[in-house]
PDB file of N, CA, C and O in Angstrom:
ATOM      1  N   PHE A   1      79.737-207.620 -58.558  1.00  0.00           N
ATOM      2  CA  PHE A   1      80.089-208.833 -57.813  1.00  0.00           C
ATOM      3  C   PHE A   1      78.712-209.857 -57.894  1.00  0.00           C
ATOM      4  O   PHE A   1      78.736-211.079 -58.038  1.00  0.00           O
ATOM      5  N   LYS A   2      77.323-208.844 -57.734  1.00  0.00           N
ATOM      6  CA  LYS A   2      76.470-209.560 -57.714  1.00  0.00           C
ATOM      7  C   LYS A   2      76.044-210.511 -59.091  1.00  0.00           C
ATOM      8  O   LYS A   2      75.206-211.411 -59.037  1.00  0.00           O
ATOM      9  N   ASP A   3      76.704-210.169 -60.173  1.00  0.00           N
ATOM     10  CA  ASP A   3      76.669-210.784 -61.553  1.00  0.00           C
ATOM     11  C   ASP A   3      77.389-212.277 -61.299  1.00  0.00           C
ATOM     12  O   ASP A   3      76.760-213.299 -61.575  1.00  0.00           O
ATOM     13  N   GLU A   4      78.541-212.329 -60.838  1.00  0.00           N
ATOM     14  CA  GLU A   4      79.471-213.475 -60.740  1.00  0.00           C
ATOM     15  C   GLU A   4      78.758-214.248 -59.379  1.00  0.00           C
ATOM     16  O   GLU A   4      78.179-215.300 -59.650  1.00  0.00           O
ATOM     17  N   PHE A   5      78.750-213.918 -58.274  1.00  0.00           N
ATOM     18  CA  PHE A   5      78.303-214.605 -57.205  1.00  0.00           C
ATOM     19  C   PHE A   5      76.839-214.699 -56.910  1.00  0.00           C
ATOM     20  O   PHE A   5      76.421-215.537 -56.111  1.00  0.00           O
ATOM     21  N   GLY A   6      76.021-213.835 -57.553  1.00  0.00           N
ATOM     22  CA  GLY A   6      74.423-214.252 -57.254  1.00  0.00           C
ATOM     23  C   GLY A   6      74.198-213.763 -55.913  1.00  0.00           C
ATOM     24  O   GLY A   6      74.717-212.824 -55.309  1.00  0.00           O
ATOM     25  N   SER A   7      73.183-214.722 -55.527  1.00  0.00           N
ATOM     26  CA  SER A   7      72.773-214.894 -54.066  1.00  0.00           C
ATOM     27  C   SER A   7      73.388-216.000 -53.498  1.00  0.00           C
ATOM     28  O   SER A   7      72.635-216.833 -52.992  1.00  0.00           O
ATOM     29  N   ALA A   8      74.546-216.195 -53.464  1.00  0.00           N
ATOM     30  CA  ALA A   8      75.174-217.413 -52.800  1.00  0.00           C
ATOM     31  C   ALA A   8      75.520-217.108 -51.507  1.00  0.00           C
ATOM     32  O   ALA A   8      75.954-215.972 -51.314  1.00  0.00           O
ATOM     33  N   ALA A   9      75.416-217.959 -50.454  1.00  0.00           N
ATOM     34  CA  ALA A   9      75.704-218.196 -49.186  1.00  0.00           C
ATOM     35  C   ALA A   9      77.056-217.888 -48.992  1.00  0.00           C
ATOM     36  O   ALA A   9      77.831-218.106 -49.923  1.00  0.00           O
ATOM     37  N   MET A  10      77.592-217.279 -47.634  1.00  0.00           N
ATOM     38  CA  MET A  10      78.900-216.880 -47.589  1.00  0.00           C
ATOM     39  C   MET A  10      79.790-218.220 -47.462  1.00  0.00           C
ATOM     40  O   MET A  10      80.926-218.203 -47.936  1.00  0.00           O
ATOM     41  N   LEU A  11      79.336-219.286 -46.883  1.00  0.00           N
ATOM     42  CA  LEU A  11      79.971-220.721 -47.022  1.00  0.00           C
ATOM     43  C   LEU A  11      80.391-220.979 -48.488  1.00  0.00           C
ATOM     44  O   LEU A  11      81.521-221.395 -48.744  1.00  0.00           O
ATOM     45  N   LYS A  12      79.558-220.752 -49.359  1.00  0.00           N
ATOM     46  CA  LYS A  12      79.627-221.126 -50.648  1.00  0.00           C
ATOM     47  C   LYS A  12      80.583-220.197 -51.675  1.00  0.00           C
ATOM     48  O   LYS A  12      81.074-220.647 -52.710  1.00  0.00           O
ATOM     49  N   LEU A  13      80.751-218.853 -51.209  1.00  0.00           N
ATOM     50  CA  LEU A  13      81.660-218.136 -52.101  1.00  0.00           C
ATOM     51  C   LEU A  13      82.879-218.171 -51.845  1.00  0.00           C
ATOM     52  O   LEU A  13      83.586-217.367 -52.451  1.00  0.00           O
ATOM     53  N   HIS A  14      83.410-218.949 -51.035  1.00  0.00           N
ATOM     54  CA  HIS A  14      84.796-219.544 -50.901  1.00  0.00           C
ATOM     55  C   HIS A  14      85.050-220.475 -51.885  1.00  0.00           C
ATOM     56  O   HIS A  14      86.045-220.440 -52.608  1.00  0.00           O
ATOM     57  N   GLU A  15      84.005-221.477 -51.944  1.00  0.00           N
ATOM     58  CA  GLU A  15      84.244-222.533 -53.062  1.00  0.00           C
ATOM     59  C   GLU A  15      84.352-221.648 -54.444  1.00  0.00           C
ATOM     60  O   GLU A  15      85.301-221.826 -55.208  1.00  0.00           O
ATOM     61  N   LYS A  16      83.469-220.819 -54.682  1.00  0.00           N
ATOM     62  CA  LYS A  16      83.264-220.122 -55.636  1.00  0.00           C
ATOM     63  C   LYS A  16      84.503-219.507 -56.224  1.00  0.00           C
ATOM     64  O   LYS A  16      84.798-219.590 -57.416  1.00  0.00           O
ATOM     65  N   ALA A  17      85.354-218.755 -55.114  1.00  0.00           N
ATOM     66  CA  ALA A  17      86.476-217.941 -55.117  1.00  0.00           C
ATOM     67  C   ALA A  17      87.671-218.934 -55.753  1.00  0.00           C
ATOM     68  O   ALA A  17      88.526-218.707 -56.609  1.00  0.00           O
ATOM     69  N   VAL A  18      87.349-220.188 -54.932  1.00  0.00           N
ATOM     70  CA  VAL A  18      88.452-220.968 -55.292  1.00  0.00           C
ATOM     71  C   VAL A  18      88.598-221.473 -56.812  1.00  0.00           C
ATOM     72  O   VAL A  18      89.667-221.556 -57.416  1.00  0.00           O
ATOM     73  N   LEU A  19      87.503-221.752 -57.250  1.00  0.00           N
ATOM     74  CA  LEU A  19      87.035-222.154 -58.537  1.00  0.00           C
ATOM     75  C   LEU A  19      87.291-221.197 -59.606  1.00  0.00           C
ATOM     76  O   LEU A  19      87.523-221.563 -60.758  1.00  0.00           O
ATOM     77  N   GLN A  20      87.247-219.846 -59.203  1.00  0.00           N
ATOM     78  CA  GLN A  20      87.510-218.987 -60.273  1.00  0.00           C
ATOM     79  C   GLN A  20      88.812-218.347 -60.297  1.00  0.00           C
ATOM     80  O   GLN A  20      89.048-217.351 -60.982  1.00  0.00           O
ATOM     81  N   GLY A  21      89.540-218.844 -59.649  1.00  0.00           N
ATOM     82  CA  GLY A  21      91.055-218.649 -59.304  1.00  0.00           C
ATOM     83  C   GLY A  21      91.491-217.507 -58.436  1.00  0.00           C
ATOM     84  O   GLY A  21      92.689-217.317 -58.230  1.00  0.00           O
ATOM     85  N   SER A  22      90.615-216.781 -57.947  1.00  0.00           N
ATOM     86  CA  SER A  22      91.247-215.806 -56.889  1.00  0.00           C
ATOM     87  C   SER A  22      91.943-216.086 -55.727  1.00  0.00           C
ATOM     88  O   SER A  22      92.793-215.308 -55.294  1.00  0.00           O
ATOM     89  N   MET A  23      91.644-217.182 -55.155  1.00  0.00           N
ATOM     90  CA  MET A  23      92.276-217.714 -54.085  1.00  0.00           C
ATOM     91  C   MET A  23      93.701-218.035 -54.512  1.00  0.00           C
ATOM     92  O   MET A  23      94.655-217.489 -53.958  1.00  0.00           O
ATOM     93  N   GLN A  24      93.862-219.008 -55.592  1.00  0.00           N
ATOM     94  CA  GLN A  24      95.230-219.031 -55.817  1.00  0.00           C
ATOM     95  C   GLN A  24      96.107-218.012 -56.102  1.00  0.00           C
ATOM     96  O   GLN A  24      97.317-218.095 -55.895  1.00  0.00           O
ATOM     97  N   GLN A  25      95.391-216.779 -56.700  1.00  0.00           N
ATOM     98  CA  GLN A  25      96.208-215.584 -56.776  1.00  0.00           C
ATOM     99  C   GLN A  25      96.720-215.194 -55.579  1.00  0.00           C
ATOM    100  O   GLN A  25      97.913-214.919 -55.450  1.00  0.00           O
ATOM    101  N   LEU A  26      95.708-215.129 -54.439  1.00  0.00           N
ATOM    102  CA  LEU A  26      95.992-214.637 -52.930  1.00  0.00           C
ATOM    103  C   LEU A  26      97.342-215.459 -52.475  1.00  0.00           C
ATOM    104  O   LEU A  26      98.322-214.874 -52.014  1.00  0.00           O
ATOM    105  N   LEU A  27      97.294-216.571 -52.617  1.00  0.00           N
ATOM    106  CA  LEU A  27      98.258-217.597 -52.256  1.00  0.00           C
ATOM    107  C   LEU A  27      99.786-217.097 -52.712  1.00  0.00           C
ATOM    108  O   LEU A  27     100.756-216.830 -52.003  1.00  0.00           O
ATOM    109  N   VAL A  28      99.633-217.073 -54.158  1.00  0.00           N
ATOM    110  CA  VAL A  28     100.778-216.658 -54.844  1.00  0.00           C
ATOM    111  C   VAL A  28     101.520-215.411 -54.332  1.00  0.00           C
ATOM    112  O   VAL A  28     102.677-215.387 -53.913  1.00  0.00           O
ATOM    113  N   TRP A  29     100.833-214.581 -54.415  1.00  0.00           N
ATOM    114  CA  TRP A  29     101.163-213.075 -54.139  1.00  0.00           C
ATOM    115  C   TRP A  29     101.479-212.963 -52.649  1.00  0.00           C
ATOM    116  O   TRP A  29     102.547-212.409 -52.389  1.00  0.00           O
ATOM    117  N   LEU A  30     100.719-213.402 -51.600  1.00  0.00           N
ATOM    118  CA  LEU A  30     101.313-213.461 -50.344  1.00  0.00           C
ATOM    119  C   LEU A  30     102.432-214.196 -49.947  1.00  0.00           C
ATOM    120  O   LEU A  30     103.228-213.892 -49.058  1.00  0.00           O
ATOM    121  N   GLY A  31     102.441-215.208 -50.680  1.00  0.00           N
ATOM    122  CA  GLY A  31     103.672-216.375 -50.258  1.00  0.00           C
ATOM    123  C   GLY A  31     104.972-215.589 -50.926  1.00  0.00           C
ATOM    124  O   GLY A  31     106.123-215.765 -50.526  1.00  0.00           O
ATOM    125  N   LEU A  32     104.626-214.743 -51.947  1.00  0.00           N
ATOM    126  CA  LEU A  32     105.804-214.085 -52.512  1.00  0.00           C
ATOM    127  C   LEU A  32     106.280-212.920 -51.818  1.00  0.00           C
ATOM    128  O   LEU A  32     107.480-212.656 -51.885  1.00  0.00           O
ATOM    129  N   LEU A  33     105.383-212.078 -51.064  1.00  0.00           N
ATOM    130  CA  LEU A  33     105.827-211.463 -50.156  1.00  0.00           C
ATOM    131  C   LEU A  33     106.552-211.676 -49.004  1.00  0.00           C
ATOM    132  O   LEU A  33     107.410-210.963 -48.484  1.00  0.00           O
ATOM    133  N   GLU A  34     105.967-213.072 -48.564  1.00  0.00           N
ATOM    134  CA  GLU A  34     106.492-213.206 -47.331  1.00  0.00           C
ATOM    135  C   GLU A  34     108.074-213.982 -47.593  1.00  0.00           C
ATOM    136  O   GLU A  34     108.850-214.155 -46.654  1.00  0.00           O
ATOM    137  N   ILE A  35     108.316-214.304 -48.674  1.00  0.00           N
ATOM    138  CA  ILE A  35     109.410-215.003 -49.316  1.00  0.00           C
ATOM    139  C   ILE A  35     110.457-213.849 -49.323  1.00  0.00           C
ATOM    140  O   ILE A  35     111.583-213.960 -48.837  1.00  0.00           O
ATOM    141  N   ILE A  36     109.847-212.451 -50.077  1.00  0.00           N
ATOM    142  CA  ILE A  36     110.776-211.339 -50.106  1.00  0.00           C
ATOM    143  C   ILE A  36     111.135-210.820 -48.733  1.00  0.00           C
ATOM    144  O   ILE A  36     112.285-210.429 -48.533  1.00  0.00           O
ATOM    145  N   SER A  37     110.339-210.794 -47.895  1.00  0.00           N
ATOM    146  CA  SER A  37     110.629-210.054 -46.511  1.00  0.00           C
ATOM    147  C   SER A  37     111.131-211.151 -45.393  1.00  0.00           C
ATOM    148  O   SER A  37     111.588-210.813 -44.301  1.00  0.00           O
ATOM    149  N   GLY A  38     111.016-212.183 -45.721  1.00  0.00           N
ATOM    150  CA  GLY A  38     111.500-213.345 -44.717  1.00  0.00           C
ATOM    151  C   GLY A  38     112.782-214.022 -45.195  1.00  0.00           C
ATOM    152  O   GLY A  38     113.132-214.758 -44.273  1.00  0.00           O
ATOM    153  N   VAL A  39     113.467-214.095 -46.000  1.00  0.00           N
ATOM    154  CA  VAL A  39     114.677-214.551 -46.699  1.00  0.00           C
ATOM    155  C   VAL A  39     115.756-213.667 -46.296  1.00  0.00           C
ATOM    156  O   VAL A  39     116.753-214.204 -45.813  1.00  0.00           O
ATOM    157  N   PRO A  40     115.728-212.387 -46.412  1.00  0.00           N
ATOM    158  CA  PRO A  40     116.730-211.572 -46.060  1.00  0.00           C
ATOM    159  C   PRO A  40     116.969-211.449 -44.344  1.00  0.00           C
ATOM    160  O   PRO A  40     118.072-211.290 -43.822  1.00  0.00           O
ATOM    161  N   ALA A  41     115.719-211.557 -43.643  1.00  0.00           N
ATOM    162  CA  ALA A  41     115.952-211.870 -42.305  1.00  0.00           C
ATOM    163  C   ALA A  41     116.540-213.076 -41.841  1.00  0.00           C
ATOM    164  O   ALA A  41     117.270-213.023 -40.851  1.00  0.00           O
ATOM    165  N   ILE A  42     116.324-214.171 -42.421  1.00  0.00           N
ATOM    166  CA  ILE A  42     116.832-215.385 -41.967  1.00  0.00           C
ATOM    167  C   ILE A  42     118.288-215.353 -42.462  1.00  0.00           C
ATOM    168  O   ILE A  42     119.082-215.887 -41.688  1.00  0.00           O
ATOM    169  N   ILE A  43     118.714-214.924 -43.401  1.00  0.00           N
ATOM    170  CA  ILE A  43     119.901-214.519 -43.745  1.00  0.00           C
ATOM    171  C   ILE A  43     120.649-214.004 -42.862  1.00  0.00           C
ATOM    172  O   ILE A  43     121.583-214.684 -42.437  1.00  0.00           O
ATOM    173  N   GLN A  44     120.440-212.701 -42.372  1.00  0.00           N
ATOM    174  CA  GLN A  44     121.009-211.990 -41.623  1.00  0.00           C
ATOM    175  C   GLN A  44     121.047-212.871 -40.287  1.00  0.00           C
ATOM    176  O   GLN A  44     122.184-212.974 -39.825  1.00  0.00           O
ATOM    177  N   THR A  45     120.112-213.481 -39.619  1.00  0.00           N
ATOM    178  CA  THR A  45     120.246-214.472 -38.472  1.00  0.00           C
ATOM    179  C   THR A  45     121.213-215.452 -38.483  1.00  0.00           C
ATOM    180  O   THR A  45     121.980-215.619 -37.534  1.00  0.00           O
ATOM    181  N   LEU A  46     121.235-216.211 -39.641  1.00  0.00           N
ATOM    182  CA  LEU A  46     122.113-217.166 -39.954  1.00  0.00           C
ATOM    183  C   LEU A  46     123.754-216.642 -40.014  1.00  0.00           C
ATOM    184  O   LEU A  46     124.655-217.376 -39.607  1.00  0.00           O
ATOM    185  N   ASN A  47     123.967-215.529 -40.472  1.00  0.00           N
ATOM    186  CA  ASN A  47     125.376-214.810 -40.384  1.00  0.00           C
ATOM    187  C   ASN A  47     125.646-214.262 -38.919  1.00  0.00           C
ATOM    188  O   ASN A  47     126.659-213.617 -38.653  1.00  0.00           O
ATOM    189  N   GLY A  48     124.771-214.535 -38.091  1.00  0.00           N
ATOM    190  CA  GLY A  48     125.252-213.903 -36.547  1.00  0.00           C
ATOM    191  C   GLY A  48     124.933-212.568 -36.375  1.00  0.00           C
ATOM    192  O   GLY A  48     125.715-211.992 -35.619  1.00  0.00           O
ATOM    193  N   SER A  49     123.897-211.775 -36.901  1.00  0.00           N
ATOM    194  CA  SER A  49     123.588-210.514 -36.732  1.00  0.00           C
ATOM    195  C   SER A  49     122.948-210.435 -35.200  1.00  0.00           C
ATOM    196  O   SER A  49     122.722-211.400 -34.470  1.00  0.00           O
ATOM    197  N   ASP A  50     122.728-209.113 -34.921  1.00  0.00           N
ATOM    198  CA  ASP A  50     122.474-208.893 -33.413  1.00  0.00           C
ATOM    199  C   ASP A  50     120.846-208.732 -33.741  1.00  0.00           C
ATOM    200  O   ASP A  50     120.107-208.345 -32.836  1.00  0.00           O
ATOM    201  N   ARG A  51     120.308-209.042 -35.067  1.00  0.00           N
ATOM    202  CA  ARG A  51     119.040-208.581 -35.169  1.00  0.00           C
ATOM    203  C   ARG A  51     117.921-209.248 -33.996  1.00  0.00           C
ATOM    204  O   ARG A  51     118.024-210.439 -33.701  1.00  0.00           O
ATOM    205  N   GLN A  52     117.138-208.611 -33.532  1.00  0.00           N
ATOM    206  CA  GLN A  52     116.266-209.148 -32.774  1.00  0.00           C
ATOM    207  C   GLN A  52     115.055-209.688 -33.490  1.00  0.00           C
ATOM    208  O   GLN A  52     114.572-208.986 -34.378  1.00  0.00           O
ATOM    209  N   PRO A  53     114.388-211.111 -33.146  1.00  0.00           N
ATOM    210  CA  PRO A  53     113.125-211.482 -33.634  1.00  0.00           C
ATOM    211  C   PRO A  53     112.304-210.550 -33.979  1.00  0.00           C
ATOM    212  O   PRO A  53     112.131-209.654 -33.153  1.00  0.00           O
ATOM    213  N   GLY A  54     111.593-210.482 -35.229  1.00  0.00           N
ATOM    214  CA  GLY A  54     110.406-209.829 -35.702  1.00  0.00           C
ATOM    215  C   GLY A  54     110.831-208.386 -35.902  1.00  0.00           C
ATOM    216  O   GLY A  54     109.989-207.587 -36.312  1.00  0.00           O
ATOM    217  N   ASP A  55     111.976-208.019 -35.665  1.00  0.00           N
ATOM    218  CA  ASP A  55     112.692-206.678 -36.004  1.00  0.00           C
ATOM    219  C   ASP A  55     113.063-206.728 -37.544  1.00  0.00           C
ATOM    220  O   ASP A  55     114.152-207.108 -37.975  1.00  0.00           O
ATOM    221  N   PHE A  56     112.055-206.314 -38.266  1.00  0.00           N
ATOM    222  CA  PHE A  56     112.359-205.972 -39.684  1.00  0.00           C
ATOM    223  C   PHE A  56     112.918-204.643 -40.323  1.00  0.00           C
ATOM    224  O   PHE A  56     113.017-204.499 -41.542  1.00  0.00           O
ATOM    225  N   GLY A  57     113.305-203.604 -39.323  1.00  0.00           N
ATOM    226  CA  GLY A  57     113.814-202.469 -39.615  1.00  0.00           C
ATOM    227  C   GLY A  57     112.865-201.549 -39.844  1.00  0.00           C
ATOM    228  O   GLY A  57     113.286-200.502 -40.338  1.00  0.00           O
ATOM    229  N   PHE A  58     111.398-201.636 -39.580  1.00  0.00           N
ATOM    230  CA  PHE A  58     110.272-200.562 -40.170  1.00  0.00           C
ATOM    231  C   PHE A  58     110.042-200.154 -38.839  1.00  0.00           C
ATOM    232  O   PHE A  58     109.698-200.890 -37.914  1.00  0.00           O
ATOM    233  N   ASP A  59     110.235-199.027 -38.800  1.00  0.00           N
ATOM    234  CA  ASP A  59     109.822-197.900 -37.748  1.00  0.00           C
ATOM    235  C   ASP A  59     109.576-196.547 -38.263  1.00  0.00           C
ATOM    236  O   ASP A  59     110.383-195.618 -38.234  1.00  0.00           O
ATOM    237  N   PRO A  60     108.422-196.528 -38.721  1.00  0.00           N
ATOM    238  CA  PRO A  60     108.169-195.227 -39.022  1.00  0.00           C
ATOM    239  C   PRO A  60     107.663-194.049 -38.321  1.00  0.00           C
ATOM    240  O   PRO A  60     107.443-192.960 -38.852  1.00  0.00           O
ATOM    241  N   LEU A  61     107.504-194.331 -37.151  1.00  0.00           N
ATOM    242  CA  LEU A  61     107.248-193.550 -36.012  1.00  0.00           C
ATOM    243  C   LEU A  61     108.372-193.366 -35.174  1.00  0.00           C
ATOM    244  O   LEU A  61     108.274-192.583 -34.229  1.00  0.00           O
ATOM    245  N   ASN A  62     109.737-194.158 -35.448  1.00  0.00           N
ATOM    246  CA  ASN A  62     110.763-193.711 -34.622  1.00  0.00           C
ATOM    247  C   ASN A  62     110.403-193.939 -33.159  1.00  0.00           C
ATOM    248  O   ASN A  62     110.522-193.100 -32.267  1.00  0.00           O
ATOM    249  N   CYS A  63     109.922-195.254 -33.021  1.00  0.00           N
ATOM    250  CA  CYS A  63     109.635-195.518 -31.570  1.00  0.00           C
ATOM    251  C   CYS A  63     111.179-196.143 -30.896  1.00  0.00           C
ATOM    252  O   CYS A  63     111.505-195.879 -29.738  1.00  0.00           O
ATOM    253  N   SER A  64     111.903-196.864 -31.674  1.00  0.00           N
ATOM    254  CA  SER A  64     112.831-197.502 -31.381  1.00  0.00           C
ATOM    255  C   SER A  64     114.010-196.060 -30.668  1.00  0.00           C
ATOM    256  O   SER A  64     114.975-196.353 -29.962  1.00  0.00           O
ATOM    257  N   GLN A  65     113.774-195.041 -30.921  1.00  0.00           N
ATOM    258  CA  GLN A  65     114.966-193.956 -30.346  1.00  0.00           C
ATOM    259  C   GLN A  65     114.905-193.808 -28.789  1.00  0.00           C
ATOM    260  O   GLN A  65     115.913-193.342 -28.257  1.00  0.00           O
ATOM    261  N   ASN A  66     114.135-194.054 -28.213  1.00  0.00           N
ATOM    262  CA  ASN A  66     113.921-193.793 -26.874  1.00  0.00           C
ATOM    263  C   ASN A  66     114.091-195.331 -26.008  1.00  0.00           C
ATOM    264  O   ASN A  66     113.060-195.926 -25.694  1.00  0.00           O
ATOM    265  N   PRO A  67     115.271-195.838 -25.701  1.00  0.00           N
ATOM    266  CA  PRO A  67     115.090-197.329 -25.103  1.00  0.00           C
ATOM    267  C   PRO A  67     114.182-197.904 -24.094  1.00  0.00           C
ATOM    268  O   PRO A  67     113.782-199.062 -23.975  1.00  0.00           O
ATOM    269  N   ASP A  68     113.965-196.961 -23.466  1.00  0.00           N
ATOM    270  CA  ASP A  68     112.888-196.873 -22.131  1.00  0.00           C
ATOM    271  C   ASP A  68     111.627-197.249 -22.865  1.00  0.00           C
ATOM    272  O   ASP A  68     111.013-198.225 -22.434  1.00  0.00           O
ATOM    273  N   THR A  69     111.067-196.484 -24.115  1.00  0.00           N
ATOM    274  CA  THR A  69     109.970-196.671 -24.551  1.00  0.00           C
ATOM    275  C   THR A  69     109.845-197.923 -25.204  1.00  0.00           C
ATOM    276  O   THR A  69     108.947-198.754 -25.068  1.00  0.00           O
ATOM    277  N   LEU A  70     111.051-197.969 -26.075  1.00  0.00           N
ATOM    278  CA  LEU A  70     111.025-199.249 -26.768  1.00  0.00           C
ATOM    279  C   LEU A  70     111.089-200.839 -25.732  1.00  0.00           C
ATOM    280  O   LEU A  70     110.660-201.914 -26.152  1.00  0.00           O
ATOM    281  N   ALA A  71     111.478-200.717 -24.880  1.00  0.00           N
ATOM    282  CA  ALA A  71     111.440-201.811 -23.859  1.00  0.00           C
ATOM    283  C   ALA A  71     109.982-201.917 -23.554  1.00  0.00           C
ATOM    284  O   ALA A  71     109.441-202.992 -23.812  1.00  0.00           O
ATOM    285  N   ARG A  72     109.357-201.066 -23.102  1.00  0.00           N
ATOM    286  CA  ARG A  72     107.985-200.892 -22.578  1.00  0.00           C
ATOM    287  C   ARG A  72     106.935-201.745 -23.654  1.00  0.00           C
ATOM    288  O   ARG A  72     106.120-202.632 -23.404  1.00  0.00           O
ATOM    289  N   ARG A  73     107.355-201.016 -25.105  1.00  0.00           N
ATOM    290  CA  ARG A  73     106.438-201.504 -26.181  1.00  0.00           C
ATOM    291  C   ARG A  73     106.531-202.869 -26.424  1.00  0.00           C
ATOM    292  O   ARG A  73     105.560-203.533 -26.787  1.00  0.00           O
ATOM    293  N   GLN A  74     107.708-203.354 -26.235  1.00  0.00           N
ATOM    294  CA  GLN A  74     108.217-204.494 -26.588  1.00  0.00           C
ATOM    295  C   GLN A  74     107.608-205.843 -25.549  1.00  0.00           C
ATOM    296  O   GLN A  74     107.289-206.969 -25.931  1.00  0.00           O
ATOM    297  N   LEU A  75     107.580-205.325 -24.231  1.00  0.00           N
ATOM    298  CA  LEU A  75     106.695-205.927 -23.407  1.00  0.00           C
ATOM    299  C   LEU A  75     105.377-206.075 -23.529  1.00  0.00           C
ATOM    300  O   LEU A  75     104.736-207.112 -23.353  1.00  0.00           O
ATOM    301  N   THR A  76     104.892-204.780 -23.903  1.00  0.00           N
ATOM    302  CA  THR A  76     103.374-205.121 -24.428  1.00  0.00           C
ATOM    303  C   THR A  76     102.838-205.885 -25.313  1.00  0.00           C
ATOM    304  O   THR A  76     101.652-206.207 -25.375  1.00  0.00           O
ATOM    305  N   GLU A  77     103.993-206.297 -26.257  1.00  0.00           N
ATOM    306  CA  GLU A  77     103.588-207.001 -27.452  1.00  0.00           C
ATOM    307  C   GLU A  77     103.691-208.238 -27.053  1.00  0.00           C
ATOM    308  O   GLU A  77     102.979-209.139 -27.494  1.00  0.00           O
ATOM    309  N   LEU A  78     104.610-208.394 -26.162  1.00  0.00           N
ATOM    310  CA  LEU A  78     105.017-209.905 -25.960  1.00  0.00           C
ATOM    311  C   LEU A  78     103.548-210.390 -24.928  1.00  0.00           C
ATOM    312  O   LEU A  78     102.994-211.484 -25.036  1.00  0.00           O
ATOM    313  N   LYS A  79     103.225-209.551 -24.185  1.00  0.00           N
ATOM    314  CA  LYS A  79     102.218-210.083 -23.237  1.00  0.00           C
ATOM    315  C   LYS A  79     100.974-210.085 -24.094  1.00  0.00           C
ATOM    316  O   LYS A  79     100.099-210.918 -23.855  1.00  0.00           O
ATOM    317  N   ASN A  80     100.816-209.120 -25.181  1.00  0.00           N
ATOM    318  CA  ASN A  80      99.489-209.265 -25.896  1.00  0.00           C
ATOM    319  C   ASN A  80      99.853-210.684 -26.705  1.00  0.00           C
ATOM    320  O   ASN A  80      98.830-211.362 -26.798  1.00  0.00           O
ATOM    321  N   GLY A  81     100.891-211.262 -27.252  1.00  0.00           N
ATOM    322  CA  GLY A  81     100.755-212.109 -27.799  1.00  0.00           C
ATOM    323  C   GLY A  81     100.651-213.669 -27.020  1.00  0.00           C
ATOM    324  O   GLY A  81     100.409-214.766 -27.522  1.00  0.00           O
ATOM    325  N   ARG A  82     100.953-213.267 -25.516  1.00  0.00           N
ATOM    326  CA  ARG A  82     100.695-214.353 -24.750  1.00  0.00           C
ATOM    327  C   ARG A  82      99.042-214.545 -24.499  1.00  0.00           C
ATOM    328  O   ARG A  82      98.389-215.588 -24.514  1.00  0.00           O
ATOM    329  N   LEU A  83      98.713-213.514 -24.324  1.00  0.00           N
ATOM    330  CA  LEU A  83      97.053-213.662 -24.107  1.00  0.00           C
ATOM    331  C   LEU A  83      96.272-213.755 -25.431  1.00  0.00           C
ATOM    332  O   LEU A  83      95.051-213.864 -25.324  1.00  0.00           O
ATOM    333  N   ALA A  84      96.757-213.730 -26.546  1.00  0.00           N
ATOM    334  CA  ALA A  84      95.943-213.998 -28.030  1.00  0.00           C
ATOM    335  C   ALA A  84      96.304-215.663 -27.928  1.00  0.00           C
ATOM    336  O   ALA A  84      95.352-216.359 -28.282  1.00  0.00           O
ATOM    337  N   MET A  85      97.424-216.361 -27.535  1.00  0.00           N
ATOM    338  CA  MET A  85      97.718-217.841 -27.587  1.00  0.00           C
ATOM    339  C   MET A  85      96.841-218.353 -26.417  1.00  0.00           C
ATOM    340  O   MET A  85      96.364-219.482 -26.530  1.00  0.00           O
ATOM    341  N   ILE A  86      96.562-217.566 -25.211  1.00  0.00           N
ATOM    342  CA  ILE A  86      95.503-218.192 -24.386  1.00  0.00           C
ATOM    343  C   ILE A  86      93.979-218.111 -24.866  1.00  0.00           C
ATOM    344  O   ILE A  86      93.145-219.006 -24.733  1.00  0.00           O
ATOM    345  N   ALA A  87      93.849-217.271 -25.257  1.00  0.00           N
ATOM    346  CA  ALA A  87      92.339-216.985 -25.904  1.00  0.00           C
ATOM    347  C   ALA A  87      92.188-218.003 -26.941  1.00  0.00           C
ATOM    348  O   ALA A  87      91.156-218.053 -27.611  1.00  0.00           O
TER     349      ALA A  87
END
């Protein structure tokens, strides 16, 4: 790391990363991840499924088995998002 970037200031590191090509790789791979995960959700929504916004079927802790707990967690997440927008 020190050989490539030397004693560059943090603000200059972004420019060096762009010139080196690593920022473009991040853009491509993260964009591909967004497309792979987002397109099936959009297709389901357009076909009229009952899928809720933000529900990608990823529930490793099985939080959705108890409807009361799920409703409480959804409300908590909604309030957290609203506070984040205010901040």
